[in-house]
Residue, then its C-alpha position, 0 to 999 in steps of 0.5 A: r860806057l858810063c851809061w851802061m855802068v849806071i844802068l847795071a848798078a841800078l838794076q843790081s840794086v833793084l834786084f837786091f831790094q826785090l829779093f829781100e822783103k825788108t829794105s834793111s836786108g836788101i841794103f845789107a846784102l847789096l853792101v856785102w855783094n859790092l864789098a866782096g866784088y870790090v875786094c875781088a876786083g883789086g880795089v883794096l889789095p892790088d892784083a899782085f897780092l890776090p890769087e890767080k883764081v880770084i883775079k879770073v873771077a873778078g874779070f866776070l863780076p860786075q864790079g871788076i868790069c866797072m873798075q876796068n871800064m873806069l880805068s879805060i875811061v880815065s886813061q883813054e884806052k880802047g882795050m877790051m871795051g867791046q868785050n866788057l860792054n857786051i858783058l855789061i849789057g848781058y848782066s843788065i839784061f839778066l838782072l832785068l829779067a831776074g828782077l821781073c821774075f821775082e816781082y811776078f812770083r811775089a805778086w803771084r804769091i800775094r794773089k794766091t793767098 
């Protein structure tokens, strides 16, 4: 479980750095994305203070899934680990393919000029 969370974080970072040409832009976009996900997942305010729609969306964001996984690791509960693991693997595959596509199109654009 922890291995997939690390892989997801690495692929997410690579995708953001490939999306933006400057490293500083990639770092800032990654910071904003992670902070938004962390807030939506209940990392700043408890779930009781967040709207229902935000809580539902956070269940499908990588940050929310990782927070649920860390909670289950710490509390040693099995819970919804199978479903969360499938979503983590799906996100990892999506991010890997998106990163490869961005890299391919960037290389194609450079070759074309």
